Each structure stands twice: as C-alpha cells, then as structure tokens.
C-alpha positions as CSV (number, residue, x, y, z in Angstrom):
1,M,0.0,0.0,0.0
2,V,1.3,3.4,-1.0
3,I,0.5,6.3,1.4
4,M,1.2,9.8,0.3
5,E,0.6,13.2,1.6
6,V,-0.9,15.4,-1.2
7,K,-2.2,18.9,-0.7
8,I,-5.5,19.1,-2.4
9,N,-6.3,22.7,-3.3
10,N,-10.0,22.3,-4.2
11,E,-11.4,19.0,-3.0
12,E,-14.3,19.0,-5.5
13,Y,-12.0,19.2,-8.5
14,A,-8.7,17.8,-7.2
15,T,-9.6,14.2,-6.4
16,H,-7.2,12.9,-9.1
17,Q,-4.1,14.3,-7.4
18,I,-3.2,11.3,-5.3
19,V,-3.3,8.9,-8.3
20,L,-1.6,11.5,-10.5
21,K,1.3,12.0,-8.1
22,E,1.8,8.2,-7.8
23,Y,1.9,7.6,-11.6
24,I,4.2,10.6,-12.1
25,S,6.6,9.0,-9.6
26,R,6.6,5.8,-11.8
27,T,8.0,7.3,-15.0
28,T,11.2,8.9,-16.1
29,K,9.8,9.7,-19.5
30,P,8.2,13.0,-20.7
31,I,4.7,13.9,-19.3
32,L,1.9,15.2,-21.5
33,E,-0.8,17.3,-19.7
34,L,-3.8,17.7,-21.9
35,G,-5.7,20.5,-20.3
36,S,-4.1,22.9,-17.8
37,G,-5.8,23.5,-14.5
38,D,-5.5,24.8,-11.0
39,S,-5.4,21.3,-9.6
40,S,-2.8,19.8,-11.9
41,T,-0.4,22.1,-13.8
42,R,1.6,23.6,-10.9
43,Q,1.4,20.3,-9.1
44,I,2.9,18.3,-12.0
45,H,5.6,20.9,-12.3
46,E,6.4,20.6,-8.6
47,W,6.2,16.7,-8.5
48,T,8.7,15.9,-11.2
49,E,11.9,16.9,-12.9
50,N,10.8,15.1,-16.1
51,Y,10.0,17.1,-19.3
52,I,6.4,18.3,-19.2
53,L,4.3,19.6,-22.1
54,T,1.1,21.3,-21.1
55,V,-1.4,21.5,-23.9
56,D,-4.8,23.2,-23.8
57,D,-7.7,24.1,-26.2
58,N,-8.2,27.4,-24.2
59,E,-5.5,30.0,-24.6
60,K,-6.7,31.9,-21.5
61,W,-6.2,28.9,-19.3
62,L,-2.8,28.1,-20.8
63,N,-1.6,31.6,-20.2
64,K,-2.3,31.3,-16.5
65,Y,0.6,29.0,-16.1
66,L,3.2,30.5,-18.5
67,D,5.3,31.6,-15.5
68,L,6.3,27.9,-15.2
69,K,7.8,27.8,-18.7
70,C,11.4,26.6,-18.6
71,D,13.7,24.1,-20.2
72,R,11.7,21.2,-18.8
73,H,8.2,22.6,-19.1
74,D,6.7,23.8,-22.4
75,F,3.2,25.0,-23.4
76,A,1.3,24.6,-26.6
77,M,-2.2,25.0,-28.0
78,L,-4.1,21.8,-28.8
79,G,-3.1,20.6,-32.3
80,E,0.2,22.6,-32.3
81,Y,2.6,20.1,-30.7
82,E,4.7,17.1,-31.6
83,D,4.1,13.8,-30.0
84,K,6.9,12.2,-28.0
85,N,7.3,8.8,-26.3
86,W,5.2,9.9,-23.4
87,G,5.6,8.2,-20.0
88,L,2.3,9.6,-18.8
89,V,-0.6,11.4,-20.5
90,F,-3.0,13.2,-18.1
91,V,-6.3,14.1,-19.9
92,D,-8.4,16.9,-18.5
93,L,-9.4,18.9,-21.6
94,S,-12.4,21.3,-21.5
95,T,-15.0,19.1,-23.2
96,Q,-16.0,15.5,-23.0
97,E,-15.6,15.1,-26.7
98,L,-12.0,16.4,-26.6
99,R,-11.3,14.1,-23.7
100,K,-12.7,11.1,-25.5
101,E,-10.6,11.8,-28.6
102,A,-7.4,12.1,-26.5
103,I,-8.1,8.9,-24.6
104,L,-8.7,7.0,-27.8
105,K,-5.5,8.5,-29.3
106,Y,-3.2,7.6,-26.4
107,K,-4.9,4.6,-24.7
108,M,-2.6,2.0,-26.4
109,Q,0.6,4.1,-26.2
110,I,1.1,4.3,-22.5
111,I,1.7,1.1,-20.5
112,L,3.0,1.3,-17.0
C-alpha cells in the first residue's frame, strides 16, 4: 500500500491528485498534460523533474501558467505540438468530446 501526503487545493476538483502523483513517480519519460488547471499544472511541475508539455484548447487557461515555462516545461495549444514517447498522459481537456478523442488516441501508447 502506498500512502502519500498530497495537498488538495480544491477537494471538489482535485480528487485525481493522489493517483496522478503516484503515476508521475513511476515514470522517467516525458509527461503530457492535456488541459491545464488549478489542480494539476503547478502540481505536476512541482512533483517531477521530467520534461512536461502542457497543452490546452483554451489559450486563457494556458496563459495562467506560463510563468512555469522553462527548459523542462513547455506549453502549446491543442493541435500545435509534436508527440513524443510519453511516459504519462493526463487528460483533462475542456469538453467530454476532446477528452474522448485524446483517450482514444493515447490509450494503447502508455503502458506502466
């Protein structure tokens, strides 16, 4: 059993954090965050030294986190990035349809 201490900023929206932190700790490969957010973007940046690409379909949300941009954390609009051999893909895009498309695209590529 893995027990971790994870600060949850907004309990209603941050229920994924414990699982996300665990899976981040299991990979040394790049991480793709599809959909920036108050309960994931800064946390992923804090929890890993791996390369992170945060992608969003909403430029306003993406711009909220540009202060994190550095050699290991890039940002791009949806459809304007190159795929890598991702170690983890976190899907939290703005609509259910975009989430479904992303899950179908990446579901067979990530095996932990």
